[in-house]
TIKE-68171 format. One line per 4 residues: for each residue z, x, y of N, C-alpha, C, O. Coordinates in pm, whole numbers. Layout:
N
Z/X/Y/Z/X/Y/Z/X/Y/Z/X/Y ~ ... .
***
This chain:
271
294/-1912/-1591/348/-1863/-1460/500/-1846/-1488/559/-1928/-1558 ~ 562/-1743/-1434/709/-1725/-1443/754/-1720/-1301/688/-1663/-1214 ~ 881/-1787/-1276/922/-1807/-1146/956/-1691/-1059/942/-1698/-937 ~ 1002/-1579/-1122/1046/-1456/-1045/993/-1328/-1103/1032/-1290/-1213 .
903/-1260/-1033/866/-1129/-1075/964/-1023/-1075/943/-914/-1130 ~ 1077/-1054/-1012/1183/-960/-993/1273/-932/-1119/1356/-842/-1125 ~ 1245/-1023/-1221/1330/-1005/-1342/1256/-907/-1435/1180/-946/-1524 ~ 1284/-772/-1408/1215/-674/-1471/1228/-667/-1629/1136/-625/-1701 .
1353/-712/-1676/1375/-709/-1819/1317/-840/-1890/1277/-836/-2007 ~ 1316/-947/-1816/1274/-1066/-1884/1116/-1079/-1892/1062/-1129/-1990 ~ 1048/-1034/-1790/902/-1047/-1788/840/-976/-1896/759/-1035/-1967 ~ 873/-836/-1917/805/-765/-2033/833/-838/-2168/743/-845/-2251 .
944/-887/-2190/975/-959/-2313/885/-1083/-2333/834/-1112/-2441 ~ 869/-1151/-2221/781/-1272/-2225/632/-1232/-2252/562/-1302/-2325 ~ 586/-1123/-2195/455/-1066/-2220/446/-1033/-2367/347/-1069/-2432 ~ 543/-968/-2421/545/-935/-2565/538/-1057/-2660/463/-1067/-2757 .
627/-1149/-2616/627/-1276/-2710/496/-1358/-2701/453/-1415/-2801 ~ 435/-1365/-2587/305/-1434/-2569/182/-1363/-2600/75/-1421/-2612 ~ 197/-1231/-2612/84/-1140/-2638/-23/-1159/-2523/-144/-1166/-2546 ~ 32/-1167/-2401/-44/-1175/-2279/-138/-1057/-2270/-98/-942/-2293 .
-276/-1090/-2234/-369/-979/-2212/-401/-946/-2067/-458/-841/-2038 ~ -365/-1040/-1973/-403/-1021/-1834/-278/-1048/-1745/-205/-1147/-1756 ~ -262/-950/-1658/-140/-962/-1562/-172/-931/-1422/-244/-836/-1391 ~ -117/-1016/-1331/-130/-1000/-1186/0/-942/-1129/106/-1000/-1155 .
0/-838/-1057/132/-784/-1010/104/-678/-902/-8/-631/-884 ~ 221/-642/-826/206/-531/-736/257/-411/-800/316/-416/-908 ~ 232/-286/-728/265/-160/-785/421/-153/-822/463/-104/-927 ~ 501/-207/-721/645/-203/-738/688/-276/-863/777/-228/-934 .
627/-392/-892/666/-466/-1001/620/-397/-1137/692/-396/-1237 ~ 495/-341/-1132/435/-273/-1244/521/-156/-1294/533/-132/-1414 ~ 582/-82/-1197/679/20/-1230/799/-26/-1295/852/31/-1390 ~ 847/-147/-1231/975/-204/-1283/953/-244/-1421/1039/-211/-1502 .
842/-315/-1463/820/-364/-1595/811/-256/-1688/867/-267/-1797 ~ 738/-139/-1657/711/-23/-1741/848/42/-1775/869/83/-1890 ~ 942/52/-1677/1062/116/-1700/1163/36/-1795/1244/92/-1869 ~ 1148/-106/-1782/1243/-191/-1844/1191/-229/-1978/1268/-265/-2067 .
1051/-222/-1997/1003/-268/-2126/1042/-184/-2248/1060/-62/-2244 ~ 1052/-263/-2359/1081/-194/-2499/937/-155/-2552/835/-191/-2493 ~ 938/-83/-2662/815/-17/-2713/693/-106/-2717/584/-70/-2670 ~ 715/-232/-2778/595/-315/-2797/579/-429/-2708/501/-519/-2740 .
646/-434/-2599/651/-541/-2500/506/-554/-2437/448/-662/-2436 ~ 450/-438/-2385/327/-435/-2298/206/-398/-2378/101/-391/-2315 ~ 204/-374/-2501/90/-334/-2564/-21/-430/-2567/-131/-382/-2594 ~ -13/-560/-2543/-113/-649/-2552/-191/-664/-2426/-298/-726/-2422 .
-137/-605/-2321/-194/-620/-2182/-319/-535/-2174/-313/-414/-2190 ~ -442/-603/-2147/-573/-519/-2152/-598/-484/-2008/-632/-370/-1975 ~ -580/-590/-1916/-610/-559/-1773/-498/-603/-1686/-428/-699/-1719 ~ -477/-536/-1575/-391/-574/-1470/-462/-574/-1342/-530/-476/-1313 .
-453/-673/-1264/-504/-675/-1123/-392/-654/-1030/-301/-737/-1022 ~ -396/-547/-958/-281/-512/-870/-327/-518/-730/-440/-480/-699 ~ -245/-565/-644/-273/-585/-497/-146/-570/-424/-43/-535/-482 ~ -152/-597/-296/-49/-598/-194/1/-461/-152/50/-443/-40 .
-11/-364/-241/22/-230/-194/-54/-122/-281/-98/-157/-391 ~ -71/-4/-240/-144/91/-309/-82/131/-448/39/152/-459 ~ -161/140/-544/-122/170/-689/-97/327/-700/-188/407/-681 ~ 13/359/-727/56/506/-728/6/565/-858/-9/494/-958 .
-18/692/-857/-51/769/-976/45/760/-1085/9/748/-1202 ~ 174/767/-1045/284/754/-1147/281/616/-1211/308/607/-1331 ~ 251/512/-1141/229/383/-1209/115/380/-1316/130/323/-1424 ~ 9/439/-1280/-99/454/-1382/-47/535/-1502/-67/494/-1617 .
15/640/-1480/71/728/-1581/166/646/-1682/163/661/-1805 ~ 243/564/-1621/342/483/-1697/273/374/-1786/327/333/-1889 ~ 157/331/-1743/94/226/-1817/-17/280/-1917/-62/207/-2005 ~ -59/408/-1901/-143/478/-1997/-118/455/-2135/-212/423/-2208 .
9/468/-2184/26/454/-2324/-16/326/-2396/-44/321/-2515 ~ -18/221/-2307/-60/86/-2356/-218/68/-2352/-269/-36/-2394 ~ -287/162/-2304/-428/147/-2290/-478/41/-2189/-591/-7/-2194 ~ -386/10/-2099/-422/-94/-2002/-505/-38/-1884/-480/72/-1834 .
-604/-118/-1841/-685/-84/-1724/-632/-153/-1610/-624/-276/-1607 ~ -593/-76/-1509/-543/-126/-1379/-647/-146/-1282/-705/-46/-1239 ~ -681/-261/-1240/-787/-285/-1150/-723/-320/-1011/-660/-424/-994 ~ -743/-231/-915/-689/-245/-792/-767/-330/-700/-888/-312/-690 .
-702/-426/-626/-775/-517/-535/-709/-515/-396/-611/-445/-371 ~ -769/-596/-306/-712/-595/-176/-746/-736/-105/-848/-798/-134 ~ -662/-776/-19/-693/-892/48/-588/-919/154/-509/-830/185 ~ -582/-1041/212/-479/-1081/314/-472/-1235/315/-568/-1305/282 .
-357/-1282/354/-334/-1433/360/-455/-1506/425/-504/-1609/380 ~ -497/-1441/534/-596/-1517/613/-731/-1528/548/-819/-1601/595 ~ -747/-1452/433/-870/-1460/362/-854/-1520/224/-939/-1491/139 ~ -763/-1596/196/-747/-1688/91/-719/-1634/-54/-747/-1710/-147 .
-669/-1519/-82/-630/-1402/3/-725/-1279/-37/-716/-1174/25 ~ -815/-1295/-141/-886/-1177/-191/-1007/-1141/-111/-1087/-1227/-73 ~ -1019/-1008/-84/-1134/-956/-5/-1221/-866/-102/-1344/-872/-105 ~ -1152/-789/-175/-1220/-696/-263/-1147/-664/-388/-1024/-678/-390 .
-1214/-621/-498/-1136/-599/-615/-1226/-503/-710/-1348/-521/-713 ~ -1174/-416/-777/-1238/-343/-885/-1252/-437/-1002/-1170/-526/-1023 ~ -1356/-415/-1079/-1380/-494/-1202/-1410/-400/-1315/-1442/-283/-1292 ~ -1401/-449/-1440/-1439/-363/-1545/-1574/-303/-1544/-1599/-195/-1597 .
-1669/-382/-1476/-1801/-329/-1472/-1826/-254/-1342/-1936/-198/-1330 ~ -1745/-247/-1249/-1753/-180/-1125/-1622/-126/-1074/-1554/-194/-997 ~ -1587/-12/-1113/-1456/46/-1077/-1478/193/-1024/-1561/270/-1072 ~ -1399/218/-929/-1396/356/-868/-1256/393/-821/-1192/327/-740 .
-1214/509/-883/-1072/561/-855/-1061/579/-702/-1155/622/-634 ~ -937/543/-650/-916/565/-510/-968/455/-413/-959/464/-291 ~ -1024/348/-481/-1073/234/-396/-1017/104/-435/-948/97/-536 ~ -1041/0/-362/-991/-136/-404/-1109/-214/-445/-1103/-337/-442 .
-1221/-153/-486/-1335/-216/-532/-1440/-264/-426/-1436/-222/-311 ~ -1526/-347/-465/-1630/-397/-376/-1581/-531/-315/-1495/-601/-368 ~ -1644/-561/-199/-1617/-687/-132/-1665/-795/-223/-1760/-771/-298 ~ -1606/-917/-223/-1652/-1027/-300/-1782/-1085/-241/-1807/-1076/-121 .
-1860/-1144/-326/-1986/-1217/-271/-1958/-1308/-157/-1859/-1380/-149 ~ -2057/-1298/-67/-2038/-1386/46/-1959/-1341/169/-1945/-1410/270 ~ -1909/-1218/149/-1813/-1169/265/-1903/-1066/337/-1960/-976/275 ~ -1913/-1081/466/-1969/-986/556/-1855/-892/609/-1740/-932/624 .
-1892/-775/634/-1789/-679/693/-1850/-588/798/-1968/-554/790 ~ -1770/-549/897/-1813/-452/995/-1696/-364/1028/-1583/-411/1022 ~ -1715/-240/1062/-1609/-139/1089/-1609/-121/1240/-1714/-81/1292 ~ -1503/-146/1316/-1493/-121/1451/-1429/12/1475/-1325/44/1418 .
-1497/97/1564/-1439/232/1578/-1304/239/1641/-1276/157/1729 ~ -1218/330/1603/-1072/340/1645/-1068/487/1714/-1108/588/1657 ~ -1015/484/1839/-997/617/1899/-905/705/1819/-794/669/1781 ~ -960/828/1797/-876/926/1728/-886/934/1580/-831/1024/1516 .
-967/828/1519/-987/821/1386/-1139/841/1360/-1224/764/1406 ~ -1168/952/1281/-1303/1002/1271/-1372/959/1141/-1492/980/1127 ~ -1297/899/1045/-1360/858/927/-1329/705/899/-1214/663/885 ~ -1443/627/891/-1420/487/868/-1391/417/997/-1420/474/1103 .
-1336/296/998/-1310/214/1114/-1216/99/1085/-1161/89/976 ~ -1199/14/1179/-1106/-99/1152/-1188/-218/1091/-1288/-260/1148 ~ -1145/-267/981/-1218/-361/904/-1209/-510/963/-1101/-568/979 ~ -1325/-563/991/-1336/-705/1033/-1431/-782/941/-1543/-736/918 .
-1387/-905/886/-1466/-965/793/-1489/-1116/833/-1414/-1182/906 ~ -1602/-1158/774/-1639/-1303/793/-1702/-1359/663/-1779/-1293/593 ~ -1666/-1480/637/-1707/-1546/509/-1648/-1673/489/-1562/-1714/568 ~ -1690/-1747/380/-1632/-1886/354/-1480/-1887/322/-1415/-1991/336 .
-1427/-1783/282/-1290/-1767/250/-1203/-1738/363/-1081/-1743/346 ~ -1256/-1705/486/-1170/-1676/600/-1109/-1808/649/-1171/-1914/639 ~ -986/-1800/701/-910/-1917/738/-981/-1983/857/-1070/-1927/920 ~ -933/-2111/885/-1000/-2188/997/-945/-2129/1135/-1012/-2129/1238 .
-825/-2082/1125/-754/-2019/1236/-608/-2027/1238/-548/-2080/1144 ~ -543/-1976/1342/-401/-1976/1360/-352/-2106/1431/-424/-2156/1517 ~ -241/-2156/1398/-186/-2266/1475/-148/-2225/1606/-80/-2122/1615 ~ -182/-2293/1719/-142/-2264/1841/13/-2304/1873/50/-2421/1869 .
88/-2210/1901/235/-2233/1913/271/-2320/2034/375/-2385/2037 ~ 182/-2320/2133/196/-2394/2259/148/-2527/2242/198/-2614/2314 ~ 52/-2561/2154/-12/-2689/2145/-11/-2720/1996/-104/-2684/1924 ~ 102/-2793/1947/108/-2830/1811/-9/-2908/1753/-47/-3006/1816 .
-67/-2876/1646/-179/-2938/1592/-309/-2882/1628/-410/-2919/1568 ~ -313/-2792/1724/-437/-2714/1758/-437/-2589/1688/-341/-2515/1669 ~ -574/-2569/1645/-606/-2441/1572/-687/-2350/1658/-780/-2391/1727 ~ -646/-2221/1651/-725/-2123/1734/-807/-2042/1631/-753/-1955/1562 .
-942/-2074/1623/-1032/-2011/1523/-1060/-1857/1557/-1055/-1816/1673 ~ -1089/-1781/1457/-1119/-1643/1479/-1255/-1643/1559/-1344/-1726/1539 ~ -1262/-1550/1643/-1385/-1542/1736/-1504/-1510/1650/-1510/-1413/1574 ~ -1606/-1608/1669/-1727/-1583/1585/-1717/-1592/1431/-1806/-1556/1354 .
-1595/-1645/1393/-1563/-1644/1246/-1514/-1511/1194/-1482/-1501/1075 ~ -1505/-1405/1277/-1459/-1272/1240/-1316/-1255/1232/-1249/-1277/1333 ~ -1260/-1219/1124/-1112/-1192/1118/-1089/-1043/1117/-1146/-971/1035 ~ -1002/-995/1211/-959/-852/1211/-851/-831/1117/-745/-891/1135 .
-868/-751/1016/-765/-730/907/-658/-632/959/-546/-631/907 ~ -689/-549/1060/-597/-456/1100/-589/-327/1014/-499/-244/1030 ~ -683/-315/923/-674/-201/823/-798/-109/852/-911/-152/871 ~ -761/23/853/-866/130/855/-923/151/718/-847/174/624 .
-1040/144/704/-1106/156/574/-1237/242/584/-1285/265/695 ~ -1290/286/474/-1411/353/453/-1487/277/346/-1432/245/241 ~ -1617/248/373/-1698/180/276/-1802/274/228/-1882/320/308 ~ -1806/305/102/-1924/402/39/-1965/341/-83/-1887/304/-171 .
-2102/328/-87/-2173/256/-196/-2111/130/-234/-2105/98/-353 ~ -2059/51/-133/-2009/-82/-140/-1860/-83/-179/-1795/-187/-175 ~ -1806/37/-216/-1666/43/-250/-1575/56/-135/-1611/134/-47 ~ -1464/-6/-121/-1382/-4/1/-1253/88/-39/-1184/69/-139 .
-1234/185/50/-1117/278/39/-1033/263/156/-1076/290/268 ~ -911/221/135/-820/193/247/-754/326/294/-699/403/215 ~ -762/347/427/-704/472/476/-562/434/534/-479/523/549 ~ -534/308/565/-412/263/610/-417/162/715/-523/140/773 .
-306/96/743/-298/-6/855/-317/63/986/-268/175/1003 ~ -385/3/1078/-402/50/1208/-265/82/1277/-248/174/1358 ~ -172/-2/1237/-39/20/1304/43/130/1222/148/177/1266 ~ -7/167/1107/57/271/1030/-4/405/1045/-13/485/952 .
-47/426/1167/-104/561/1213/-7/613/1326/33/534/1411 ~ 29/734/1328/104/783/1431/24/884/1520/-61/954/1465 ~ 45/893/1643/-22/982/1731/65/1100/1762/159/1087/1841 ~ 40/1213/1706/113/1332/1720/39/1448/1792/-51/1511/1737 .
83/1473/1918/19/1567/1997/-135/1539/2028/-217/1629/2047 ~ -164/1408/2030/-300/1373/2060/-380/1344/1932/-491/1293/1944 ~ -332/1371/1814/-395/1360/1696/-345/1236/1607/-224/1221/1588 ~ -436/1150/1556/-395/1026/1478/-359/1075/1333/-440/1143/1270 .
-243/1041/1281/-209/1083/1152/-177/960/1072/-104/871/1115 ~ -234/956/955/-217/837/869/-74/859/790/-50/958/720 ~ 7/761/809/140/765/743/107/751/582/168/820/500 ~ 17/667/549/-13/657/411/-61/777/338/-33/802/220 .
-139/856/420/-181/981/366/-72/1078/341/-74/1152/243 ~ 23/1078/430/139/1170/421/229/1124/304/285/1207/232 ~ 242/987/285/315/939/163/245/980/35/314/1004/-64 ~ 112/988/31/45/1025/-86/82/1173/-120/115/1211/-232 .
71/1251/-9/116/1387/-21/250/1409/-98/264/1481/-196 ~ 348/1331/-35/490/1337/-77/496/1292/-230/568/1352/-310 ~ 425/1194/-264/438/1129/-401/384/1233/-506/420/1226/-624 ~ 305/1321/-465/249/1430/-564/368/1527/-586/373/1592/-690 .
457/1539/-500/572/1632/-524/685/1567/-608/740/1627/-700 ~ 716/1446/-572/818/1367/-640/764/1234/-684/792/1133/-619 ~ 690/1229/-790/626/1109/-832/716/1001/-886/673/885/-891 ~ 835/1030/-926/919/929/-994/1001/846/-900/1075/759/-946 .
990/869/-765/1064/778/-663/970/732/-561/856/776/-546 ~ 1026/640/-494/956/577/-382/973/655/-246/1080/710/-223 ~ 878/661/-163/879/725/-44/810/641/70/711/572/46 ~ 864/650/196/796/583/313/805/680/430/910/739/456 .
700/694/496/702/778/620/692/676/748/608/586/758 ~ 782/703/832/772/616/951/776/702/1071/827/814/1070 ~ 719/645/1179/709/720/1310/810/664/1405/820/542/1420 ~ 888/752/1473/990/712/1571/944/787/1700/876/889/1696 .
988/723/1817/949/787/1943/1001/929/1954/1106/964/1901 ~ 920/1013/2027/965/1152/2047/919/1183/2190/802/1166/2225 ~ 1019/1232/2275/993/1269/2409/878/1374/2433/801/1368/2529 ~ 876/1470/2338/789/1581/2351/641/1555/2292/540/1583/2358 .
636/1500/2167/513/1481/2106/458/1341/2104/347/1319/2056 ~ 536/1241/2157/504/1108/2158/570/1030/2041/635/927/2060 ~ 548/1087/1916/604/1035/1796/649/1139/1707/595/1249/1709 ~ 752/1110/1621/801/1201/1521/794/1143/1388/828/1025/1378 .
756/1206/1282/749/1155/1145/887/1183/1082/946/1291/1095 ~ 935/1076/1012/1057/1071/934/1023/1034/790/955/933/768 ~ 1066/1108/693/1048/1074/556/1171/1001/504/1281/1056/507 ~ 1155/882/458/1262/800/394/1232/801/248/1128/749/208 .
1320/857/165/1285/875/24/1410/843/-65/1524/839/-20 ~ 1377/822/-192/1481/789/-289/1511/923/-371/1590/921/-466 ~ 1449/1030/-333/1461/1161/-405/1581/1241/-350/1575/1283/-234 ~ 1684/1262/-424/1810/1317/-368/1780/1463/-325/1837/1509/-226 .
1691/1538/-399/1664/1675/-378/1564/1704/-266/1534/1819/-235 ~ 1517/1603/-211/1394/1625/-116/1443/1716/-1/1556/1705/47 ~ 1349/1808/41/1380/1908/137/1247/1948/203/1140/1938/143 ~ 1257/1992/330/1141/2011/405/1056/2128/365/935/2130/386 .
1125/2228/303/1063/2343/255/956/2313/146/849/2373/143 ~ 992/2216/56/903/2170/-48/778/2089/17/667/2094/-36 ~ 801/2022/124/705/1943/199/606/2040/256/485/2022/239 ~ 656/2147/328/563/2248/391/481/2317/282/365/2348/306 .
537/2341/168/466/2414/70/349/2321/11/236/2363/-13 ~ 391/2191/-9/288/2100/-61/186/2061/38/77/2023/-4 ~ 208/2065/157/104/2046/267/8/2168/263/-113/2152/275 ~ 65/2291/246/-22/2399/247/-119/2399/127/-237/2432/143 .
-69/2362/5/-148/2350/-109/-249/2246/-106/-360/2261/-157 ~ -209/2134/-44/-301/2016/-37/-387/2013/85/-459/1916/107 ~ -384/2115/165/-473/2134/286/-435/2042/397/-522/2003/474 ~ -307/2004/411/-262/1919/526/-202/2017/624/-132/2111/588 .
-235/1988/762/-175/2066/861/-24/2052/883/29/1944/857 ~ 41/2144/924/179/2147/945/233/2019/1025/339/1961/1000 ~ 144/1986/1123/169/1870/1204/197/1741/1133/267/1651/1181 ~ 138/1735/1014/160/1617/933/283/1609/851/312/1503/795 .
360/1718/841/489/1729/763/594/1659/846/610/1688/965 ~ 669/1560/782/773/1497/848/877/1602/903/898/1706/840 ~ 941/1575/1018/1031/1665/1082/1167/1640/1028/1253/1727/1040 ~ 1191/1527/970/1329/1493/925/1319/1417/793/1215/1356/771 .
1416/1417/706/1424/1349/586/1562/1263/568/1673/1314/582 ~ 1540/1134/538/1651/1048/519/1645/1009/368/1546/950/323 ~ 1754/1043/288/1765/999/156/1840/879/138/1951/872/190 ~ 1794/784/72/1850/651/57/1850/610/-93/1759/650/-167 .
1945/537/-136/1945/493/-280/1833/407/-313/1777/422/-422 ~ 1791/311/-223/1669/231/-252/1600/197/-122/1666/166/-22 ~ 1476/201/-122/1397/170/-10/1377/18/-7/1345/-43/-109 ~ 1397/-41/112/1384/-192/120/1257/-246/65/1153/-184/88 .
1253/-358/-7/1134/-420/-47/1141/-561/-15/1252/-616/-7 ~ 1025/-630/6/1023/-775/29/1021/-847/-102/1006/-784/-206 ~ 1036/-979/-100/1041/-1061/-214/915/-1055/-300/919/-1075/-421 ~ 800/-1027/-232/675/-1012/-304/642/-885/-370/536/-864/-430 .
751/-789/-353/727/-667/-413/668/-548/-313/665/-429/-346 ~ 627/-593/-201/578/-501/-94/696/-418/-37/808/-468/-32 ~ 673/-291/6/767/-219/85/796/-295/218/704/-337/287 ~ 919/-311/249/952/-369/381/964/-255/479/1068/-194/499 .
844/-230/544/824/-124/642/915/-142/767/969/-48/824 ~ 925/-263/801/1010/-283/927/1155/-260/902/1223/-208/991 ~ 1205/-292/795/1349/-263/759/1365/-118/744/1465/-61/787 ~ 1257/-49/676/1274/98/657/1284/171/785/1368/258/807 .
1188/128/873/1179/193/1005/1315/180/1081/1365/274/1142 ~ 1372/55/1072/1499/30/1138/1609/118/1073/1699/164/1143 ~ 1603/141/943/1701/222/868/1689/364/928/1790/426/961 ~ 1572/412/941/1556/547/988/1605/567/1134/1663/669/1171 .
1577/464/1211/1613/467/1351/1764/464/1364/1819/532/1450 ~ 1830/391/1285/1974/365/1287/2046/500/1237/2160/521/1279 ~ 1989/586/1156/2044/711/1110/1993/828/1182/2026/943/1153 ~ 1912/797/1278/1836/913/1348/1936/1029/1386/1909/1148/1365 .
2050/986/1444/2140/1081/1508/2206/1174/1392/2273/1273/1423 ~ 2186/1142/1271/2245/1214/1165/2142/1298/1096/2180/1383/1016 ~ 2016/1281/1123/1903/1354/1062/1903/1501/1119/1817/1581/1083 .
***
């Protein structure tokens, strides 16, 4: 174990010195290591298990020269924390793998979302409950043992594909739009930088999409053309673009969506 995954230069050197074959990391960290690594630092890594955020196509491309297999997984703190993971014996592109043994799952319908549903799980790894803030020492257990993950997913042949957080959908003109799906579209145009799409209140349409990006040359004309080529409706194209030097991230490597949204809101009058 190494105390800080943020040391992008030191971690690859340690991997190279130890000839490590297995690595646990997030997409953000994997990109950081690949960029900072010297030629032979990462060549020993056979498998990476990646979680906490979606693994980008650019990340996979950066690790291809090493022959590393990236196994994407998924979980949450309340579930100790792994729920699903791809394995060398069962892997499917675009998914986070199959649910672990002993985990039951059901999909609750969500208004405006026509594919998949809100994932609720039950199993031996699910927490006992949340602490009651009003009664110290008391635990509020999940109803019936079922924990609501808050994620919209599709399950096909046992493989789980995440469509986005329930709270990371925007309602535009009565249609539910996945912010994660729009981010995927943007990443295909500018794969070398990070991008976040946030929804801000809009008096006319209810909400408005804003792209926060590290790409200096980002422009809406390119977004419109990409949407047309990828089969996205114009409604899904962000109305405004905010270029920033670095998108905020948390200490664990995840995108800090709250801070990113606050950044967009604070600059809204300039967009």
